[in-house]
ZALUMLUM-304667 format. One record per atom (N, C-alpha, C): residue number from 1; atom name; z, x, y. Coordinates in nm, 3 decimals. Layout:
+-----+------+---------+---------+---------+
:   n : atom :       Z :       X :       Y :
+-----+------+---------+---------+---------+
: NUM :   CA :       Z :       X :       Y :
...
+-----+------+---------+---------+---------+
% end
This chain:
+-----+------+---------+---------+---------+
:   n : atom :       Z :       X :       Y :
+-----+------+---------+---------+---------+
:   1 :    N :   1.522 :   1.464 :  -2.145 :
:   1 :   CA :   1.402 :   1.450 :  -2.067 :
:   1 :    C :   1.412 :   1.322 :  -1.983 :
:   2 :    N :   1.371 :   1.332 :  -1.860 :
:   2 :   CA :   1.368 :   1.217 :  -1.770 :
:   2 :    C :   1.224 :   1.170 :  -1.756 :
:   3 :    N :   1.202 :   1.040 :  -1.775 :
:   3 :   CA :   1.070 :   0.981 :  -1.765 :
:   3 :    C :   1.054 :   0.916 :  -1.628 :
:   4 :    N :   0.932 :   0.913 :  -1.580 :
:   4 :   CA :   0.898 :   0.846 :  -1.455 :
:   4 :    C :   0.856 :   0.703 :  -1.490 :
:   5 :    N :   0.906 :   0.606 :  -1.416 :
:   5 :   CA :   0.872 :   0.466 :  -1.438 :
:   5 :    C :   0.767 :   0.424 :  -1.335 :
:   6 :    N :   0.655 :   0.372 :  -1.383 :
:   6 :   CA :   0.550 :   0.319 :  -1.295 :
:   6 :    C :   0.525 :   0.174 :  -1.335 :
:   7 :    N :   0.539 :   0.085 :  -1.239 :
:   7 :   CA :   0.516 :  -0.058 :  -1.263 :
:   7 :    C :   0.381 :  -0.094 :  -1.201 :
:   8 :    N :   0.291 :  -0.145 :  -1.282 :
:   8 :   CA :   0.159 :  -0.181 :  -1.233 :
:   8 :    C :   0.169 :  -0.302 :  -1.139 :
:   9 :    N :   0.063 :  -0.331 :  -1.066 :
:   9 :   CA :   0.064 :  -0.433 :  -0.960 :
:   9 :    C :   0.105 :  -0.572 :  -1.007 :
:  10 :    N :   0.046 :  -0.619 :  -1.117 :
:  10 :   CA :   0.074 :  -0.755 :  -1.162 :
:  10 :    C :   0.221 :  -0.774 :  -1.203 :
:  11 :    N :   0.278 :  -0.686 :  -1.286 :
:  11 :   CA :   0.419 :  -0.704 :  -1.318 :
:  11 :    C :   0.510 :  -0.684 :  -1.196 :
:  12 :    N :   0.469 :  -0.599 :  -1.103 :
:  12 :   CA :   0.549 :  -0.579 :  -0.982 :
:  12 :    C :   0.550 :  -0.706 :  -0.898 :
:  13 :    N :   0.437 :  -0.772 :  -0.887 :
:  13 :   CA :   0.430 :  -0.898 :  -0.812 :
:  13 :    C :   0.519 :  -1.004 :  -0.878 :
:  14 :    N :   0.517 :  -1.011 :  -1.012 :
:  14 :   CA :   0.603 :  -1.106 :  -1.082 :
:  14 :    C :   0.750 :  -1.073 :  -1.056 :
:  15 :    N :   0.785 :  -0.946 :  -1.064 :
:  15 :   CA :   0.924 :  -0.904 :  -1.040 :
:  15 :    C :   0.969 :  -0.943 :  -0.900 :
:  16 :    N :   0.885 :  -0.920 :  -0.802 :
:  16 :   CA :   0.920 :  -0.950 :  -0.664 :
:  16 :    C :   0.927 :  -1.100 :  -0.636 :
:  17 :    N :   0.870 :  -1.183 :  -0.725 :
:  17 :   CA :   0.877 :  -1.328 :  -0.708 :
:  17 :    C :   1.007 :  -1.387 :  -0.763 :
:  18 :    N :   1.082 :  -1.308 :  -0.836 :
:  18 :   CA :   1.207 :  -1.355 :  -0.896 :
:  18 :    C :   1.318 :  -1.359 :  -0.792 :
:  19 :    N :   1.423 :  -1.439 :  -0.816 :
:  19 :   CA :   1.538 :  -1.439 :  -0.727 :
:  19 :    C :   1.601 :  -1.299 :  -0.719 :
:  20 :    N :   1.665 :  -1.268 :  -0.609 :
:  20 :   CA :   1.720 :  -1.135 :  -0.584 :
:  20 :    C :   1.813 :  -1.088 :  -0.695 :
:  21 :    N :   1.902 :  -1.174 :  -0.740 :
:  21 :   CA :   1.997 :  -1.135 :  -0.846 :
:  21 :    C :   1.922 :  -1.101 :  -0.975 :
:  22 :    N :   1.822 :  -1.181 :  -1.009 :
:  22 :   CA :   1.742 :  -1.157 :  -1.129 :
:  22 :    C :   1.663 :  -1.027 :  -1.115 :
:  23 :    N :   1.607 :  -1.002 :  -0.997 :
:  23 :   CA :   1.536 :  -0.877 :  -0.972 :
:  23 :    C :   1.626 :  -0.758 :  -1.000 :
:  24 :    N :   1.750 :  -0.766 :  -0.955 :
:  24 :   CA :   1.845 :  -0.657 :  -0.976 :
:  24 :    C :   1.869 :  -0.634 :  -1.125 :
:  25 :    N :   1.888 :  -0.741 :  -1.200 :
:  25 :   CA :   1.911 :  -0.730 :  -1.344 :
:  25 :    C :   1.791 :  -0.666 :  -1.412 :
:  26 :    N :   1.671 :  -0.713 :  -1.379 :
:  26 :   CA :   1.549 :  -0.661 :  -1.442 :
:  26 :    C :   1.528 :  -0.514 :  -1.404 :
:  27 :    N :   1.543 :  -0.481 :  -1.277 :
:  27 :   CA :   1.525 :  -0.342 :  -1.232 :
:  27 :    C :   1.626 :  -0.248 :  -1.299 :
:  28 :    N :   1.749 :  -0.295 :  -1.315 :
:  28 :   CA :   1.851 :  -0.213 :  -1.381 :
:  28 :    C :   1.812 :  -0.186 :  -1.525 :
:  29 :    N :   1.767 :  -0.288 :  -1.594 :
:  29 :   CA :   1.726 :  -0.271 :  -1.735 :
:  29 :    C :   1.604 :  -0.180 :  -1.745 :
:  30 :    N :   1.507 :  -0.198 :  -1.657 :
:  30 :   CA :   1.388 :  -0.112 :  -1.659 :
:  30 :    C :   1.423 :   0.033 :  -1.629 :
:  31 :    N :   1.521 :   0.054 :  -1.543 :
:  31 :   CA :   1.559 :   0.192 :  -1.508 :
:  31 :    C :   1.618 :   0.267 :  -1.626 :
:  32 :    N :   1.670 :   0.195 :  -1.726 :
:  32 :   CA :   1.722 :   0.260 :  -1.846 :
:  32 :    C :   1.612 :   0.330 :  -1.925 :
:  33 :    N :   1.487 :   0.290 :  -1.903 :
:  33 :   CA :   1.375 :   0.354 :  -1.971 :
:  33 :    C :   1.353 :   0.497 :  -1.923 :
:  34 :    N :   1.411 :   0.532 :  -1.808 :
:  34 :   CA :   1.398 :   0.669 :  -1.757 :
:  34 :    C :   1.454 :   0.772 :  -1.855 :
:  35 :    N :   1.561 :   0.736 :  -1.923 :
:  35 :   CA :   1.625 :   0.831 :  -2.013 :
:  35 :    C :   1.604 :   0.798 :  -2.160 :
:  36 :    N :   1.563 :   0.675 :  -2.191 :
:  36 :   CA :   1.550 :   0.636 :  -2.332 :
:  36 :    C :   1.445 :   0.526 :  -2.349 :
:  37 :    N :   1.315 :   0.561 :  -2.344 :
:  37 :   CA :   1.212 :   0.457 :  -2.355 :
:  37 :    C :   1.175 :   0.420 :  -2.500 :
:  38 :    N :   1.223 :   0.497 :  -2.596 :
:  38 :   CA :   1.184 :   0.474 :  -2.735 :
:  38 :    C :   1.283 :   0.381 :  -2.806 :
:  39 :    N :   1.234 :   0.302 :  -2.902 :
:  39 :   CA :   1.322 :   0.213 :  -2.978 :
:  39 :    C :   1.427 :   0.292 :  -3.056 :
:  40 :    N :   1.538 :   0.229 :  -3.076 :
:  40 :   CA :   1.647 :   0.290 :  -3.151 :
:  40 :    C :   1.754 :   0.185 :  -3.172 :
:  41 :    N :   1.878 :   0.227 :  -3.165 :
:  41 :   CA :   1.988 :   0.132 :  -3.180 :
:  41 :    C :   1.989 :   0.035 :  -3.063 :
:  42 :    N :   2.036 :  -0.085 :  -3.088 :
:  42 :   CA :   2.046 :  -0.184 :  -2.981 :
:  42 :    C :   1.949 :  -0.299 :  -2.998 :
:  43 :    N :   1.832 :  -0.274 :  -3.055 :
:  43 :   CA :   1.739 :  -0.381 :  -3.087 :
:  43 :    C :   1.667 :  -0.446 :  -2.971 :
:  44 :    N :   1.682 :  -0.395 :  -2.848 :
:  44 :   CA :   1.613 :  -0.458 :  -2.736 :
:  44 :    C :   1.475 :  -0.398 :  -2.711 :
:  45 :    N :   1.441 :  -0.289 :  -2.783 :
:  45 :   CA :   1.309 :  -0.226 :  -2.771 :
:  45 :    C :   1.241 :  -0.227 :  -2.908 :
:  46 :    N :   1.109 :  -0.245 :  -2.904 :
:  46 :   CA :   1.032 :  -0.248 :  -3.028 :
:  46 :    C :   0.898 :  -0.180 :  -3.004 :
:  47 :    N :   0.847 :  -0.113 :  -3.106 :
:  47 :   CA :   0.718 :  -0.045 :  -3.099 :
:  47 :    C :   0.614 :  -0.128 :  -3.174 :
:  48 :    N :   0.498 :  -0.148 :  -3.111 :
:  48 :   CA :   0.385 :  -0.215 :  -3.173 :
:  48 :    C :   0.274 :  -0.113 :  -3.191 :
:  49 :    N :   0.217 :  -0.107 :  -3.306 :
:  49 :   CA :   0.105 :  -0.017 :  -3.327 :
:  49 :    C :  -0.017 :  -0.098 :  -3.369 :
:  50 :    N :  -0.128 :  -0.070 :  -3.306 :
:  50 :   CA :  -0.254 :  -0.132 :  -3.339 :
:  50 :    C :  -0.347 :  -0.021 :  -3.386 :
:  51 :    N :  -0.416 :  -0.046 :  -3.494 :
:  51 :   CA :  -0.502 :   0.058 :  -3.549 :
:  51 :    C :  -0.602 :   0.108 :  -3.444 :
:  52 :    N :  -0.605 :   0.239 :  -3.429 :
:  52 :   CA :  -0.699 :   0.300 :  -3.336 :
:  52 :    C :  -0.657 :   0.296 :  -3.190 :
:  53 :    N :  -0.539 :   0.244 :  -3.162 :
:  53 :   CA :  -0.492 :   0.236 :  -3.023 :
:  53 :    C :  -0.357 :   0.305 :  -3.011 :
:  54 :    N :  -0.323 :   0.340 :  -2.889 :
:  54 :   CA :  -0.192 :   0.401 :  -2.863 :
:  54 :    C :  -0.083 :   0.295 :  -2.879 :
:  55 :    N :   0.037 :   0.337 :  -2.918 :
:  55 :   CA :   0.147 :   0.240 :  -2.934 :
:  55 :    C :   0.182 :   0.170 :  -2.803 :
:  56 :    N :   0.226 :   0.047 :  -2.818 :
:  56 :   CA :   0.278 :  -0.033 :  -2.707 :
:  56 :    C :   0.422 :  -0.066 :  -2.740 :
:  57 :    N :   0.506 :  -0.068 :  -2.638 :
:  57 :   CA :   0.648 :  -0.095 :  -2.658 :
:  57 :    C :   0.687 :  -0.222 :  -2.584 :
:  58 :    N :   0.789 :  -0.290 :  -2.640 :
:  58 :   CA :   0.840 :  -0.413 :  -2.581 :
:  58 :    C :   0.988 :  -0.394 :  -2.550 :
:  59 :    N :   1.030 :  -0.446 :  -2.436 :
:  59 :   CA :   1.170 :  -0.444 :  -2.396 :
:  59 :    C :   1.211 :  -0.585 :  -2.359 :
:  60 :    N :   1.311 :  -0.639 :  -2.430 :
:  60 :   CA :   1.367 :  -0.769 :  -2.392 :
:  60 :    C :   1.471 :  -0.745 :  -2.283 :
:  61 :    N :   1.471 :  -0.833 :  -2.184 :
:  61 :   CA :   1.562 :  -0.820 :  -2.070 :
:  61 :    C :   1.641 :  -0.950 :  -2.058 :
:  62 :    N :   1.769 :  -0.943 :  -2.085 :
:  62 :   CA :   1.867 :  -1.051 :  -2.071 :
:  62 :    C :   1.823 :  -1.186 :  -2.129 :
:  63 :    N :   1.766 :  -1.187 :  -2.245 :
:  63 :   CA :   1.727 :  -1.309 :  -2.317 :
:  63 :    C :   1.631 :  -1.399 :  -2.239 :
:  64 :    N :   1.575 :  -1.349 :  -2.130 :
:  64 :   CA :   1.486 :  -1.432 :  -2.049 :
:  64 :    C :   1.349 :  -1.371 :  -2.024 :
:  65 :    N :   1.341 :  -1.239 :  -2.018 :
:  65 :   CA :   1.218 :  -1.171 :  -1.979 :
:  65 :    C :   1.181 :  -1.064 :  -2.080 :
:  66 :    N :   1.053 :  -1.031 :  -2.080 :
:  66 :   CA :   1.001 :  -0.926 :  -2.167 :
:  66 :    C :   0.909 :  -0.837 :  -2.085 :
:  67 :    N :   0.925 :  -0.706 :  -2.105 :
:  67 :   CA :   0.836 :  -0.607 :  -2.044 :
:  67 :    C :   0.759 :  -0.539 :  -2.156 :
:  68 :    N :   0.630 :  -0.521 :  -2.136 :
:  68 :   CA :   0.548 :  -0.442 :  -2.228 :
:  68 :    C :   0.511 :  -0.315 :  -2.155 :
:  69 :    N :   0.520 :  -0.203 :  -2.226 :
:  69 :   CA :   0.492 :  -0.075 :  -2.162 :
:  69 :    C :   0.432 :   0.024 :  -2.261 :
:  70 :    N :   0.374 :   0.130 :  -2.205 :
:  70 :   CA :   0.323 :   0.239 :  -2.287 :
:  70 :    C :   0.379 :   0.369 :  -2.231 :
:  71 :    N :   0.385 :   0.468 :  -2.315 :
:  71 :   CA :   0.440 :   0.597 :  -2.276 :
:  71 :    C :   0.330 :   0.701 :  -2.288 :
:  72 :    N :   0.306 :   0.771 :  -2.179 :
:  72 :   CA :   0.206 :   0.879 :  -2.177 :
:  72 :    C :   0.272 :   1.001 :  -2.113 :
:  73 :    N :   0.287 :   1.105 :  -2.194 :
:  73 :   CA :   0.356 :   1.227 :  -2.152 :
:  73 :    C :   0.497 :   1.191 :  -2.105 :
:  74 :    N :   0.527 :   1.210 :  -1.979 :
:  74 :   CA :   0.661 :   1.180 :  -1.928 :
:  74 :    C :   0.661 :   1.058 :  -1.835 :
:  75 :    N :   0.562 :   0.971 :  -1.852 :
:  75 :   CA :   0.550 :   0.852 :  -1.766 :
:  75 :    C :   0.555 :   0.726 :  -1.852 :
:  76 :    N :   0.637 :   0.630 :  -1.809 :
:  76 :   CA :   0.645 :   0.499 :  -1.872 :
:  76 :    C :   0.570 :   0.402 :  -1.781 :
:  77 :    N :   0.458 :   0.347 :  -1.831 :
:  77 :   CA :   0.376 :   0.254 :  -1.756 :
:  77 :    C :   0.412 :   0.112 :  -1.798 :
:  78 :    N :   0.470 :   0.035 :  -1.708 :
:  78 :   CA :   0.501 :  -0.105 :  -1.735 :
:  78 :    C :   0.380 :  -0.185 :  -1.690 :
:  79 :    N :   0.310 :  -0.245 :  -1.789 :
:  79 :   CA :   0.186 :  -0.314 :  -1.756 :
:  79 :    C :   0.197 :  -0.465 :  -1.770 :
:  80 :    N :   0.311 :  -0.516 :  -1.819 :
:  80 :   CA :   0.327 :  -0.660 :  -1.834 :
:  80 :    C :   0.475 :  -0.694 :  -1.821 :
:  81 :    N :   0.504 :  -0.796 :  -1.744 :
:  81 :   CA :   0.641 :  -0.846 :  -1.728 :
:  81 :    C :   0.631 :  -0.997 :  -1.708 :
:  82 :    N :   0.703 :  -1.071 :  -1.793 :
:  82 :   CA :   0.696 :  -1.216 :  -1.784 :
:  82 :    C :   0.813 :  -1.277 :  -1.860 :
:  83 :    N :   0.816 :  -1.407 :  -1.865 :
:  83 :   CA :   0.920 :  -1.474 :  -1.942 :
:  83 :    C :   0.897 :  -1.446 :  -2.091 :
:  84 :    N :   1.001 :  -1.457 :  -2.170 :
:  84 :   CA :   0.987 :  -1.433 :  -2.313 :
:  84 :    C :   0.885 :  -1.529 :  -2.374 :
:  85 :    N :   0.886 :  -1.655 :  -2.333 :
:  85 :   CA :   0.795 :  -1.753 :  -2.390 :
:  85 :    C :   0.649 :  -1.713 :  -2.368 :
:  86 :    N :   0.615 :  -1.676 :  -2.247 :
:  86 :   CA :   0.476 :  -1.636 :  -2.218 :
:  86 :    C :   0.441 :  -1.505 :  -2.284 :
:  87 :    N :   0.538 :  -1.415 :  -2.295 :
:  87 :   CA :   0.513 :  -1.285 :  -2.359 :
:  87 :    C :   0.484 :  -1.302 :  -2.508 :
:  88 :    N :   0.551 :  -1.397 :  -2.573 :
:  88 :   CA :   0.525 :  -1.419 :  -2.715 :
:  88 :    C :   0.380 :  -1.463 :  -2.738 :
:  89 :    N :   0.325 :  -1.538 :  -2.646 :
:  89 :   CA :   0.184 :  -1.577 :  -2.657 :
:  89 :    C :   0.094 :  -1.456 :  -2.643 :
:  90 :    N :   0.133 :  -1.360 :  -2.560 :
:  90 :   CA :   0.053 :  -1.240 :  -2.538 :
:  90 :    C :   0.053 :  -1.148 :  -2.660 :
:  91 :    N :   0.158 :  -1.147 :  -2.738 :
:  91 :   CA :   0.168 :  -1.058 :  -2.854 :
:  91 :    C :   0.047 :  -1.069 :  -2.946 :
:  92 :    N :  -0.005 :  -1.187 :  -2.963 :
:  92 :   CA :  -0.119 :  -1.207 :  -3.052 :
:  92 :    C :  -0.245 :  -1.139 :  -3.005 :
:  93 :    N :  -0.251 :  -1.103 :  -2.878 :
:  93 :   CA :  -0.371 :  -1.040 :  -2.822 :
:  93 :    C :  -0.360 :  -0.888 :  -2.814 :
:  94 :    N :  -0.249 :  -0.833 :  -2.858 :
:  94 :   CA :  -0.233 :  -0.686 :  -2.852 :
:  94 :    C :  -0.299 :  -0.619 :  -2.967 :
+-----+------+---------+---------+---------+
% end
């Protein structure tokens, strides 16, 4: 199954503010979610479950960035993208 990747406005603005080479690295890693958005071998993806809410997934990107996303049907919605340090602060609010 092929998933559609949708990046929301805020993470897209952050992505576009990065240097060109970094943008390429991040976009390449995000594109891998098209064929395999669920956690498994490799350890770069993790599932978070909150009682009464839909699961949220995390993707580490090159030891520097973290993307948070949700999966609905065949669409992967990337709703957060930031440095790992700032993302760790966000985890407590999920």
